[in-house]
N, CA, C and O atoms as a GROMACS GRO file, in nm:
protein
  568
    1UNK      N    1   0.280   0.895  -1.819
    1UNK     CA    2   0.322   0.786  -1.733
    1UNK      C    3   0.360   0.846  -1.598
    1UNK      O    4   0.416   0.955  -1.590
    2UNK      N    5   0.331   0.773  -1.492
    2UNK     CA    6   0.371   0.814  -1.358
    2UNK      C    7   0.500   0.740  -1.323
    2UNK      O    8   0.506   0.617  -1.330
    3UNK      N    9   0.603   0.816  -1.286
    3UNK     CA   10   0.735   0.760  -1.260
    3UNK      C   11   0.782   0.805  -1.122
    3UNK      O   12   0.772   0.922  -1.087
    4UNK      N   13   0.832   0.710  -1.045
    4UNK     CA   14   0.886   0.739  -0.912
    4UNK      C   15   1.037   0.749  -0.921
    4UNK      O   16   1.101   0.668  -0.988
    5UNK      N   17   1.095   0.847  -0.852
    5UNK     CA   18   1.239   0.867  -0.856
    5UNK      C   19   1.291   0.891  -0.715
    5UNK      O   20   1.226   0.958  -0.634
    6UNK      N   21   1.408   0.835  -0.686
    6UNK     CA   22   1.472   0.855  -0.557
    6UNK      C   23   1.622   0.855  -0.573
    6UNK      O   24   1.677   0.786  -0.659
    7UNK      N   25   1.689   0.934  -0.490
    7UNK     CA   26   1.835   0.945  -0.499
    7UNK      C   27   1.893   0.980  -0.364
    7UNK      O   28   1.826   1.036  -0.277
    8UNK      N   29   2.021   0.947  -0.349
    8UNK     CA   30   2.094   0.991  -0.231
    8UNK      C   31   2.176   1.115  -0.267
    8UNK      O   32   2.152   1.178  -0.370
    9UNK      N   33   2.272   1.149  -0.183
    9UNK     CA   34   2.352   1.270  -0.198
    9UNK      C   35   2.441   1.270  -0.322
    9UNK      O   36   2.494   1.376  -0.358
   10UNK      N   37   2.460   1.158  -0.388
   10UNK     CA   38   2.541   1.153  -0.510
   10UNK      C   39   2.461   1.197  -0.633
   10UNK      O   40   2.518   1.219  -0.739
   11UNK      N   41   2.328   1.210  -0.617
   11UNK     CA   42   2.248   1.230  -0.737
   11UNK      C   43   2.157   1.349  -0.750
   11UNK      O   44   2.074   1.348  -0.841
   12UNK      N   45   2.164   1.453  -0.667
   12UNK     CA   46   2.068   1.564  -0.686
   12UNK      C   47   2.073   1.628  -0.824
   12UNK      O   48   1.968   1.657  -0.881
   13UNK      N   49   2.191   1.650  -0.878
   13UNK     CA   50   2.201   1.711  -1.011
   13UNK      C   51   2.146   1.617  -1.118
   13UNK      O   52   2.084   1.661  -1.215
   14UNK      N   53   2.170   1.487  -1.101
   14UNK     CA   54   2.120   1.388  -1.196
   14UNK      C   55   1.967   1.385  -1.191
   14UNK      O   56   1.901   1.386  -1.295
   15UNK      N   57   1.914   1.381  -1.069
   15UNK     CA   58   1.768   1.380  -1.055
   15UNK      C   59   1.707   1.503  -1.119
   15UNK      O   60   1.607   1.493  -1.190
   16UNK      N   61   1.764   1.618  -1.094
   16UNK     CA   62   1.709   1.743  -1.149
   16UNK      C   63   1.702   1.735  -1.301
   16UNK      O   64   1.598   1.769  -1.359
   17UNK      N   65   1.809   1.692  -1.366
   17UNK     CA   66   1.811   1.683  -1.512
   17UNK      C   67   1.712   1.578  -1.562
   17UNK      O   68   1.643   1.601  -1.661
   18UNK      N   69   1.705   1.466  -1.494
   18UNK     CA   70   1.613   1.359  -1.535
   18UNK      C   71   1.468   1.404  -1.519
   18UNK      O   72   1.386   1.382  -1.607
   19UNK      N   73   1.437   1.467  -1.406
   19UNK     CA   74   1.301   1.515  -1.383
   19UNK      C   75   1.262   1.620  -1.487
   19UNK      O   76   1.151   1.618  -1.539
   20UNK      N   77   1.353   1.712  -1.519
   20UNK     CA   78   1.325   1.812  -1.623
   20UNK      C   79   1.295   1.744  -1.756
   20UNK      O   80   1.202   1.782  -1.826
   21UNK      N   81   1.374   1.644  -1.791
   21UNK     CA   82   1.351   1.569  -1.915
   21UNK      C   83   1.213   1.501  -1.911
   21UNK      O   84   1.135   1.512  -2.005
   22UNK      N   85   1.185   1.430  -1.801
   22UNK     CA   86   1.059   1.356  -1.791
   22UNK      C   87   0.938   1.450  -1.796
   22UNK      O   88   0.839   1.420  -1.863
   23UNK      N   89   0.946   1.560  -1.726
   23UNK     CA   90   0.835   1.654  -1.727
   23UNK      C   91   0.816   1.716  -1.866
   23UNK      O   92   0.703   1.745  -1.905
   24UNK      N   93   0.926   1.736  -1.940
   24UNK     CA   94   0.913   1.790  -2.076
   24UNK      C   95   0.841   1.692  -2.168
   24UNK      O   96   0.788   1.732  -2.272
   25UNK      N   97   0.841   1.565  -2.131
   25UNK     CA   98   0.772   1.461  -2.208
   25UNK      C   99   0.632   1.435  -2.154
   25UNK      O  100   0.562   1.347  -2.204
   26UNK      N  101   0.590   1.511  -2.053
   26UNK     CA  102   0.454   1.497  -2.000
   26UNK      C  103   0.436   1.394  -1.891
   26UNK      O  104   0.323   1.362  -1.856
   27UNK      N  105   0.544   1.340  -1.837
   27UNK     CA  106   0.534   1.239  -1.731
   27UNK      C  107   0.508   1.305  -1.596
   27UNK      O  108   0.551   1.418  -1.571
   28UNK      N  109   0.437   1.233  -1.510
   28UNK     CA  110   0.413   1.277  -1.373
   28UNK      C  111   0.520   1.213  -1.284
   28UNK      O  112   0.549   1.094  -1.298
   29UNK      N  113   0.579   1.291  -1.194
   29UNK     CA  114   0.691   1.245  -1.113
   29UNK      C  115   0.653   1.236  -0.966
   29UNK      O  116   0.593   1.329  -0.910
   30UNK      N  117   0.688   1.124  -0.903
   30UNK     CA  118   0.681   1.109  -0.758
   30UNK      C  119   0.825   1.117  -0.709
   30UNK      O  120   0.905   1.027  -0.736
   31UNK      N  121   0.860   1.223  -0.639
   31UNK     CA  122   0.998   1.251  -0.603
   31UNK      C  123   1.026   1.213  -0.458
   31UNK      O  124   0.970   1.272  -0.365
   32UNK      N  125   1.112   1.114  -0.439
   32UNK     CA  126   1.151   1.070  -0.305
   32UNK      C  127   1.297   1.102  -0.275
   32UNK      O  128   1.349   1.065  -0.169
   33UNK      N  129   1.363   1.171  -0.366
   33UNK     CA  130   1.505   1.194  -0.347
   33UNK      C  131   1.538   1.319  -0.269
   33UNK      O  132   1.456   1.408  -0.251
   34UNK      N  133   1.663   1.322  -0.225
   34UNK     CA  134   1.713   1.441  -0.158
   34UNK      C  135   1.752   1.545  -0.263
   34UNK      O  136   1.783   1.510  -0.377
   35UNK      N  137   1.750   1.669  -0.224
   35UNK     CA  138   1.789   1.778  -0.314
   35UNK      C  139   1.922   1.840  -0.273
   35UNK      O  140   1.964   1.940  -0.330
   36UNK      N  141   1.988   1.780  -0.174
   36UNK     CA  142   2.114   1.835  -0.124
   36UNK      C  143   2.226   1.733  -0.138
   36UNK      O  144   2.203   1.615  -0.166
   37UNK      N  145   2.347   1.781  -0.118
   37UNK     CA  146   2.464   1.694  -0.122
   37UNK      C  147   2.506   1.648   0.018
   37UNK      O  148   2.611   1.587   0.034
   38UNK      N  149   2.424   1.678   0.118
   38UNK     CA  150   2.450   1.633   0.255
   38UNK      C  151   2.433   1.481   0.259
   38UNK      O  152   2.339   1.427   0.200
   39UNK      N  153   2.522   1.413   0.328
   39UNK     CA  154   2.520   1.268   0.334
   39UNK      C  155   2.387   1.216   0.389
   39UNK      O  156   2.339   1.261   0.493
   40UNK      N  157   2.329   1.122   0.317
   40UNK     CA  158   2.205   1.054   0.356
   40UNK      C  159   2.220   0.905   0.327
   40UNK      O  160   2.319   0.863   0.266
   41UNK      N  161   2.124   0.826   0.369
   41UNK     CA  162   2.127   0.682   0.349
   41UNK      C  163   2.039   0.643   0.232
   41UNK      O  164   1.918   0.669   0.234
   42UNK      N  165   2.098   0.580   0.129
   42UNK     CA  166   2.022   0.547   0.007
   42UNK      C  167   1.900   0.461   0.030
   42UNK      O  168   1.804   0.475  -0.046
   43UNK      N  169   1.895   0.370   0.132
   43UNK     CA  170   1.772   0.293   0.150
   43UNK      C  171   1.650   0.380   0.181
   43UNK      O  172   1.537   0.344   0.148
   44UNK      N  173   1.674   0.496   0.244
   44UNK     CA  174   1.563   0.584   0.277
   44UNK      C  175   1.494   0.638   0.153
   44UNK      O  176   1.381   0.687   0.161
   45UNK      N  177   1.560   0.630   0.038
   45UNK     CA  178   1.505   0.681  -0.087
   45UNK      C  179   1.475   0.570  -0.187
   45UNK      O  180   1.391   0.586  -0.275
   46UNK      N  181   1.543   0.457  -0.174
   46UNK     CA  182   1.518   0.343  -0.262
   46UNK      C  183   1.391   0.267  -0.227
   46UNK      O  184   1.317   0.226  -0.316
   47UNK      N  185   1.366   0.249  -0.097
   47UNK     CA  186   1.244   0.178  -0.056
   47UNK      C  187   1.116   0.247  -0.103
   47UNK      O  188   1.028   0.180  -0.156
   48UNK      N  189   1.103   0.379  -0.085
   48UNK     CA  190   0.978   0.443  -0.132
   48UNK      C  191   0.955   0.428  -0.282
   48UNK      O  192   0.840   0.412  -0.325
   49UNK      N  193   1.062   0.432  -0.362
   49UNK     CA  194   1.046   0.413  -0.507
   49UNK      C  195   0.996   0.271  -0.534
   49UNK      O  196   0.903   0.251  -0.612
   50UNK      N  197   1.058   0.174  -0.470
   50UNK     CA  198   1.018   0.034  -0.489
   50UNK      C  199   0.872   0.013  -0.447
   50UNK      O  200   0.798  -0.057  -0.515
   51UNK      N  201   0.833   0.073  -0.337
   51UNK     CA  202   0.694   0.061  -0.290
   51UNK      C  203   0.598   0.123  -0.392
   51UNK      O  204   0.492   0.066  -0.419
   52UNK      N  205   0.634   0.238  -0.448
   52UNK     CA  206   0.549   0.301  -0.549
   52UNK      C  207   0.528   0.210  -0.669
   52UNK      O  208   0.415   0.195  -0.717
   53UNK      N  209   0.635   0.148  -0.717
   53UNK     CA  210   0.626   0.062  -0.835
   53UNK      C  211   0.554  -0.068  -0.800
   53UNK      O  212   0.466  -0.113  -0.873
   54UNK      N  213   0.591  -0.127  -0.690
   54UNK     CA  214   0.531  -0.254  -0.649
   54UNK      C  215   0.381  -0.241  -0.626
   54UNK      O  216   0.305  -0.333  -0.657
   55UNK      N  217   0.338  -0.128  -0.571
   55UNK     CA  218   0.196  -0.108  -0.540
   55UNK      C  219   0.114  -0.061  -0.660
   55UNK      O  220  -0.009  -0.059  -0.655
   56UNK      N  221   0.182  -0.022  -0.769
   56UNK     CA  222   0.113   0.030  -0.885
   56UNK      C  223   0.090   0.180  -0.881
   56UNK      O  224   0.029   0.236  -0.972
   57UNK      N  225   0.138   0.245  -0.777
   57UNK     CA  226   0.126   0.391  -0.768
   57UNK      C  227   0.207   0.458  -0.880
   57UNK      O  228   0.171   0.565  -0.928
   58UNK      N  229   0.316   0.392  -0.921
   58UNK     CA  230   0.399   0.438  -1.034
   58UNK      C  231   0.418   0.320  -1.129
   58UNK      O  232   0.419   0.205  -1.088
   59UNK      N  233   0.433   0.353  -1.257
   59UNK     CA  234   0.454   0.248  -1.357
   59UNK      C  235   0.599   0.200  -1.360
   59UNK      O  236   0.626   0.080  -1.376
   60UNK      N  237   0.692   0.293  -1.345
   60UNK     CA  238   0.834   0.260  -1.345
   60UNK      C  239   0.905   0.343  -1.240
   60UNK      O  240   0.852   0.444  -1.192
   61UNK      N  241   1.027   0.299  -1.204
   61UNK     CA  242   1.104   0.373  -1.106
   61UNK      C  243   1.245   0.400  -1.153
   61UNK      O  244   1.299   0.331  -1.239
   62UNK      N  245   1.303   0.504  -1.095
   62UNK     CA  246   1.441   0.544  -1.122
   62UNK      C  247   1.507   0.566  -0.987
   62UNK      O  248   1.455   0.640  -0.904
   63UNK      N  249   1.622   0.503  -0.965
   63UNK     CA  250   1.696   0.524  -0.842
   63UNK      C  251   1.840   0.561  -0.877
   63UNK      O  252   1.895   0.515  -0.977
   64UNK      N  253   1.899   0.646  -0.794
   64UNK     CA  254   2.032   0.699  -0.822
   64UNK      C  255   2.114   0.702  -0.693
   64UNK      O  256   2.068   0.753  -0.591
   65UNK      N  257   2.233   0.646  -0.699
   65UNK     CA  258   2.331   0.662  -0.591
   65UNK      C  259   2.469   0.661  -0.655
   65UNK      O  260   2.480   0.653  -0.777
   66UNK      N  261   2.573   0.668  -0.576
   66UNK     CA  262   2.708   0.679  -0.630
   66UNK      C  263   2.745   0.569  -0.727
   66UNK      O  264   2.782   0.596  -0.841
   67UNK      N  265   2.735   0.443  -0.683
   67UNK     CA  266   2.768   0.330  -0.769
   67UNK      C  267   2.646   0.271  -0.836
   67UNK      O  268   2.658   0.194  -0.931
   68UNK      N  269   2.528   0.305  -0.786
   68UNK     CA  270   2.405   0.245  -0.835
   68UNK      C  271   2.375   0.111  -0.771
   68UNK      O  272   2.264   0.060  -0.781
   69UNK      N  273   2.475   0.053  -0.705
   69UNK     CA  274   2.458  -0.081  -0.646
   69UNK      C  275   2.372  -0.083  -0.521
   69UNK      O  276   2.275  -0.159  -0.514
   70UNK      N  277   2.406   0.000  -0.424
   70UNK     CA  278   2.334  -0.004  -0.296
   70UNK      C  279   2.186   0.022  -0.310
   70UNK      O  280   2.104  -0.046  -0.249
   71UNK      N  281   2.152   0.122  -0.390
   71UNK     CA  282   2.011   0.156  -0.406
   71UNK      C  283   1.938   0.052  -0.490
   71UNK      O  284   1.818   0.030  -0.471
   72UNK      N  285   2.008  -0.012  -0.584
   72UNK     CA  286   1.947  -0.122  -0.661
   72UNK      C  287   1.923  -0.243  -0.570
   72UNK      O  288   1.819  -0.307  -0.577
   73UNK      N  289   2.021  -0.273  -0.485
   73UNK     CA  290   2.003  -0.384  -0.390
   73UNK      C  291   1.883  -0.359  -0.299
   73UNK      O  292   1.805  -0.449  -0.269
   74UNK      N  293   1.870  -0.234  -0.255
   74UNK     CA  294   1.757  -0.196  -0.170
   74UNK      C  295   1.625  -0.219  -0.243
   74UNK      O  296   1.536  -0.285  -0.190
   75UNK      N  297   1.613  -0.167  -0.363
   75UNK     CA  298   1.489  -0.182  -0.439
   75UNK      C  299   1.458  -0.329  -0.466
   75UNK      O  300   1.342  -0.370  -0.461
   76UNK      N  301   1.561  -0.407  -0.494
   76UNK     CA  302   1.540  -0.548  -0.527
   76UNK      C  303   1.499  -0.634  -0.408
   76UNK      O  304   1.468  -0.752  -0.426
   77UNK      N  305   1.499  -0.579  -0.290
   77UNK     CA  306   1.449  -0.653  -0.174
   77UNK      C  307   1.297  -0.666  -0.180
   77UNK      O  308   1.238  -0.751  -0.112
   78UNK      N  309   1.234  -0.584  -0.262
   78UNK     CA  310   1.089  -0.588  -0.276
   78UNK      C  311   1.052  -0.693  -0.380
   78UNK      O  312   1.109  -0.696  -0.490
   79UNK      N  313   0.959  -0.777  -0.346
   79UNK     CA  314   0.926  -0.894  -0.427
   79UNK      C  315   0.887  -0.860  -0.570
   79UNK      O  316   0.923  -0.935  -0.662
   80UNK      N  317   0.816  -0.751  -0.592
   80UNK     CA  318   0.769  -0.719  -0.726
   80UNK      C  319   0.864  -0.633  -0.807
   80UNK      O  320   0.827  -0.582  -0.913
   81UNK      N  321   0.985  -0.614  -0.759
   81UNK     CA  322   1.078  -0.523  -0.825
   81UNK      C  323   1.189  -0.598  -0.898
   81UNK      O  324   1.243  -0.697  -0.849
   82UNK      N  325   1.220  -0.547  -1.016
   82UNK     CA  326   1.336  -0.594  -1.093
   82UNK      C  327   1.416  -0.470  -1.129
   82UNK      O  328   1.398  -0.410  -1.235
   83UNK      N  329   1.505  -0.431  -1.037
   83UNK     CA  330   1.587  -0.312  -1.057
   83UNK      C  331   1.716  -0.351  -1.129
   83UNK      O  332   1.783  -0.447  -1.090
   84UNK      N  333   1.748  -0.277  -1.233
   84UNK     CA  334   1.866  -0.307  -1.314
   84UNK      C  335   1.965  -0.191  -1.305
   84UNK      O  336   1.930  -0.075  -1.328
   85UNK      N  337   2.089  -0.224  -1.272
   85UNK     CA  338   2.197  -0.126  -1.271
   85UNK      C  339   2.242  -0.103  -1.414
   85UNK      O  340   2.288  -0.196  -1.481
   86UNK      N  341   2.227   0.019  -1.463
   86UNK     CA  342   2.255   0.049  -1.603
   86UNK      C  343   2.351   0.166  -1.614
   86UNK      O  344   2.324   0.275  -1.562
   87UNK      N  345   2.462   0.145  -1.681
   87UNK     CA  346   2.560   0.252  -1.701
   87UNK      C  347   2.574   0.290  -1.847
   87UNK      O  348   2.653   0.378  -1.880
   88UNK      N  349   2.499   0.225  -1.936
   88UNK     CA  350   2.491   0.264  -2.077
   88UNK      C  351   2.346   0.248  -2.122
   88UNK      O  352   2.268   0.174  -2.060
   89UNK      N  353   2.311   0.317  -2.229
   89UNK     CA  354   2.174   0.303  -2.280
   89UNK      C  355   2.152   0.165  -2.340
   89UNK      O  356   2.039   0.116  -2.343
   90UNK      N  357   2.258   0.100  -2.387
   90UNK     CA  358   2.244  -0.035  -2.441
   90UNK      C  359   2.206  -0.134  -2.332
   90UNK      O  360   2.122  -0.221  -2.353
   91UNK      N  361   2.268  -0.121  -2.215
   91UNK     CA  362   2.232  -0.208  -2.102
   91UNK      C  363   2.090  -0.178  -2.058
   91UNK      O  364   2.015  -0.269  -2.021
   92UNK      N  365   2.052  -0.052  -2.060
   92UNK     CA  366   1.916  -0.013  -2.025
   92UNK      C  367   1.814  -0.079  -2.117
   92UNK      O  368   1.710  -0.128  -2.072
   93UNK      N  369   1.843  -0.079  -2.246
   93UNK     CA  370   1.753  -0.143  -2.343
   93UNK      C  371   1.740  -0.292  -2.315
   93UNK      O  372   1.629  -0.346  -2.315
   94UNK      N  373   1.850  -0.358  -2.290
   94UNK     CA  374   1.846  -0.502  -2.262
   94UNK      C  375   1.775  -0.532  -2.132
   94UNK      O  376   1.707  -0.634  -2.120
   95UNK      N  377   1.791  -0.446  -2.033
   95UNK     CA  378   1.722  -0.466  -1.905
   95UNK      C  379   1.571  -0.467  -1.925
   95UNK      O  380   1.500  -0.543  -1.860
   96UNK      N  381   1.522  -0.382  -2.014
   96UNK     CA  382   1.379  -0.380  -2.042
   96UNK      C  383   1.339  -0.495  -2.134
   96UNK      O  384   1.243  -0.566  -2.106
   97UNK      N  385   1.413  -0.513  -2.244
   97UNK     CA  386   1.379  -0.614  -2.345
   97UNK      C  387   1.382  -0.756  -2.288
   97UNK      O  388   1.290  -0.834  -2.310
   98UNK      N  389   1.486  -0.789  -2.216
   98UNK     CA  390   1.509  -0.927  -2.173
   98UNK      C  391   1.469  -0.954  -2.029
   98UNK      O  392   1.433  -1.067  -1.995
   99UNK      N  393   1.475  -0.853  -1.942
   99UNK     CA  394   1.453  -0.875  -1.798
   99UNK      C  395   1.325  -0.810  -1.746
   99UNK      O  396   1.291  -0.827  -1.629
  100UNK      N  397   1.255  -0.737  -1.831
  100UNK     CA  398   1.134  -0.666  -1.791
  100UNK      C  399   1.159  -0.584  -1.665
  100UNK      O  400   1.074  -0.579  -1.576
  101UNK      N  401   1.276  -0.519  -1.659
  101UNK     CA  402   1.310  -0.435  -1.544
  101UNK      C  403   1.206  -0.327  -1.527
  101UNK      O  404   1.159  -0.268  -1.625
  102UNK      N  405   1.168  -0.300  -1.402
  102UNK     CA  406   1.071  -0.195  -1.376
  102UNK      C  407   1.131  -0.079  -1.295
  102UNK      O  408   1.063   0.019  -1.267
  103UNK      N  409   1.257  -0.092  -1.259
  103UNK     CA  410   1.332   0.016  -1.195
  103UNK      C  411   1.470   0.020  -1.258
  103UNK      O  412   1.536  -0.083  -1.273
  104UNK      N  413   1.515   0.139  -1.296
  104UNK     CA  414   1.650   0.156  -1.348
  104UNK      C  415   1.734   0.224  -1.241
  104UNK      O  416   1.691   0.321  -1.179
  105UNK      N  417   1.853   0.170  -1.219
  105UNK     CA  418   1.945   0.225  -1.121
  105UNK      C  419   2.062   0.291  -1.194
  105UNK      O  420   2.128   0.229  -1.278
  106UNK      N  421   2.086   0.418  -1.161
  106UNK     CA  422   2.188   0.498  -1.228
  106UNK      C  423   2.309   0.516  -1.134
  106UNK      O  424   2.292   0.559  -1.020
  107UNK      N  425   2.430   0.483  -1.181
  107UNK     CA  426   2.550   0.505  -1.100
  107UNK      C  427   2.607   0.646  -1.127
  107UNK      O  428   2.682   0.666  -1.222
  108UNK      N  429   2.571   0.740  -1.042
  108UNK     CA  430   2.605   0.881  -1.066
  108UNK      C  431   2.756   0.906  -1.077
  108UNK      O  432   2.798   0.995  -1.150
  109UNK      N  433   2.834   0.830  -1.006
  109UNK     CA  434   2.979   0.854  -1.009
  109UNK      C  435   3.048   0.790  -1.129
  109UNK      O  436   3.169   0.803  -1.146
  110UNK      N  437   2.970   0.722  -1.214
  110UNK     CA  438   3.030   0.652  -1.327
  110UNK      C  439   2.962   0.684  -1.459
  110UNK      O  440   2.993   0.623  -1.562
  111UNK      N  441   2.868   0.779  -1.458
  111UNK     CA  442   2.803   0.824  -1.581
  111UNK      C  443   2.794   0.976  -1.576
  111UNK      O  444   2.795   1.037  -1.469
  112UNK      N  445   2.785   1.036  -1.692
  112UNK     CA  446   2.760   1.180  -1.698
  112UNK      C  447   2.609   1.202  -1.686
  112UNK      O  448   2.530   1.108  -1.700
  113UNK      N  449   2.571   1.324  -1.659
  113UNK     CA  450   2.428   1.356  -1.652
  113UNK      C  451   2.362   1.330  -1.787
  113UNK      O  452   2.251   1.278  -1.792
  114UNK      N  453   2.428   1.366  -1.895
  114UNK     CA  454   2.372   1.341  -2.029
  114UNK      C  455   2.352   1.191  -2.052
  114UNK      O  456   2.248   1.150  -2.104
  115UNK      N  457   2.450   1.110  -2.013
  115UNK     CA  458   2.434   0.964  -2.026
  115UNK      C  459   2.317   0.914  -1.943
  115UNK      O  460   2.240   0.829  -1.988
  116UNK      N  461   2.303   0.968  -1.822
  116UNK     CA  462   2.194   0.924  -1.734
  116UNK      C  463   2.058   0.954  -1.797
  116UNK      O  464   1.968   0.871  -1.792
  117UNK      N  465   2.044   1.071  -1.856
  117UNK     CA  466   1.918   1.106  -1.923
  117UNK      C  467   1.893   1.011  -2.040
  117UNK      O  468   1.780   0.967  -2.061
  118UNK      N  469   1.996   0.979  -2.116
  118UNK     CA  470   1.982   0.885  -2.228
  118UNK      C  471   1.945   0.745  -2.178
  118UNK      O  472   1.865   0.676  -2.241
  119UNK      N  473   2.002   0.703  -2.067
  119UNK     CA  474   1.970   0.573  -2.009
  119UNK      C  475   1.822   0.570  -1.972
  119UNK      O  476   1.752   0.472  -2.001
  120UNK      N  477   1.774   0.675  -1.908
  120UNK     CA  478   1.633   0.683  -1.869
  120UNK      C  479   1.543   0.687  -1.992
  120UNK      O  480   1.442   0.618  -1.997
  121UNK      N  481   1.579   0.768  -2.091
  121UNK     CA  482   1.500   0.775  -2.214
  121UNK      C  483   1.488   0.637  -2.278
  121UNK      O  484   1.378   0.597  -2.319
  122UNK      N  485   1.597   0.565  -2.287
  122UNK     CA  486   1.596   0.430  -2.345
  122UNK      C  487   1.510   0.337  -2.261
  122UNK      O  488   1.433   0.258  -2.315
  123UNK      N  489   1.524   0.346  -2.130
  123UNK     CA  490   1.449   0.261  -2.039
  123UNK      C  491   1.298   0.280  -2.059
  123UNK      O  492   1.223   0.183  -2.060
  124UNK      N  493   1.257   0.403  -2.075
  124UNK     CA  494   1.114   0.434  -2.088
  124UNK      C  495   1.056   0.400  -2.225
  124UNK      O  496   0.936   0.377  -2.237
  125UNK      N  497   1.140   0.397  -2.326
  125UNK     CA  498   1.090   0.376  -2.462
  125UNK      C  499   1.113   0.235  -2.516
  125UNK      O  500   1.082   0.206  -2.631
  126UNK      N  501   1.168   0.150  -2.432
  126UNK     CA  502   1.195   0.012  -2.474
  126UNK      C  503   1.094  -0.081  -2.408
  126UNK      O  504   1.067  -0.069  -2.289
  127UNK      N  505   1.039  -0.171  -2.485
  127UNK     CA  506   0.939  -0.265  -2.434
  127UNK      C  507   0.999  -0.402  -2.407
  127UNK      O  508   1.099  -0.442  -2.467
  128UNK      N  509   0.936  -0.473  -2.315
  128UNK     CA  510   0.972  -0.612  -2.285
  128UNK      C  511   0.936  -0.699  -2.405
  128UNK      O  512   0.828  -0.686  -2.461
  129UNK      N  513   1.027  -0.786  -2.445
  129UNK     CA  514   1.005  -0.872  -2.562
  129UNK      C  515   0.918  -0.993  -2.530
  129UNK      O  516   0.859  -1.052  -2.621
  130UNK      N  517   0.908  -1.030  -2.404
  130UNK     CA  518   0.829  -1.148  -2.369
  130UNK      C  519   0.890  -1.275  -2.425
  130UNK      O  520   1.013  -1.289  -2.427
  131UNK      N  521   0.806  -1.368  -2.470
  131UNK     CA  522   0.855  -1.493  -2.528
  131UNK      C  523   0.944  -1.570  -2.432
  131UNK      O  524   0.910  -1.587  -2.315
  132UNK      N  525   1.058  -1.616  -2.483
  132UNK     CA  526   1.148  -1.696  -2.400
  132UNK      C  527   1.196  -1.619  -2.278
  132UNK      O  528   1.230  -1.679  -2.176
  133UNK      N  529   1.198  -1.487  -2.287
  133UNK     CA  530   1.242  -1.405  -2.175
  133UNK      C  531   1.139  -1.407  -2.061
  133UNK      O  532   1.176  -1.397  -1.944
  134UNK      N  533   1.012  -1.418  -2.094
  134UNK     CA  534   0.906  -1.420  -1.993
  134UNK      C  535   0.923  -1.540  -1.901
  134UNK      O  536   0.904  -1.529  -1.780
  135UNK      N  537   0.957  -1.654  -1.956
  135UNK     CA  538   0.979  -1.775  -1.876
  135UNK      C  539   1.091  -1.752  -1.775
  135UNK      O  540   1.080  -1.792  -1.659
  136UNK      N  541   1.196  -1.688  -1.818
  136UNK     CA  542   1.310  -1.660  -1.731
  136UNK      C  543   1.274  -1.558  -1.623
  136UNK      O  544   1.307  -1.575  -1.506
  137UNK      N  545   1.206  -1.453  -1.664
  137UNK     CA  546   1.166  -1.349  -1.568
  137UNK      C  547   1.073  -1.406  -1.462
  137UNK      O  548   1.080  -1.369  -1.345
  138UNK      N  549   0.986  -1.498  -1.502
  138UNK     CA  550   0.894  -1.561  -1.406
  138UNK      C  551   0.967  -1.641  -1.299
  138UNK      O  552   0.910  -1.668  -1.193
  139UNK      N  553   1.090  -1.678  -1.324
  139UNK     CA  554   1.170  -1.757  -1.228
  139UNK      C  555   1.249  -1.669  -1.131
  139UNK      O  556   1.313  -1.722  -1.040
  140UNK      N  557   1.246  -1.537  -1.148
  140UNK     CA  558   1.328  -1.449  -1.064
  140UNK      C  559   1.278  -1.442  -0.920
  140UNK      O  560   1.357  -1.455  -0.828
  141UNK      N  561   1.148  -1.423  -0.900
  141UNK     CA  562   1.094  -1.407  -0.763
  141UNK      C  563   1.112  -1.533  -0.683
  141UNK      O  564   1.107  -1.644  -0.736
  142UNK      N  565   1.133  -1.515  -0.552
  142UNK     CA  566   1.149  -1.629  -0.460
  142UNK      C  567   1.014  -1.676  -0.412
  142UNK      O  568   1.006  -1.771  -0.334
   0.00000   0.00000   0.00000
């Protein structure tokens, strides 16, 4: 699977661990994140991930910032994106099952790196249930 990832200065360590995990599973990574802790603006990294997913260049996206909110809001400005802020693997599963989320947003300041990897693993291995949820998801876009 081709996966796009982007992060701001709160997430270089998280991105590194997630990318190592994904590559160990054979996934191809499109990396838009920073590798330093120098202050940067999360939209500069959230928009490219959203564009990759929206255009089909990547199947799913991962975005990381301090709270997970700003970068999720950025990604969700794109019409074809359903970015879900997930701080547990259970929320990650529901985001895929019920909301057909195609981007997972990780709050680096509120999860451990191990939790973040588990959230991503769950996100990638959980399928959309469709059915009654499809009707609801179809109503999300403006």
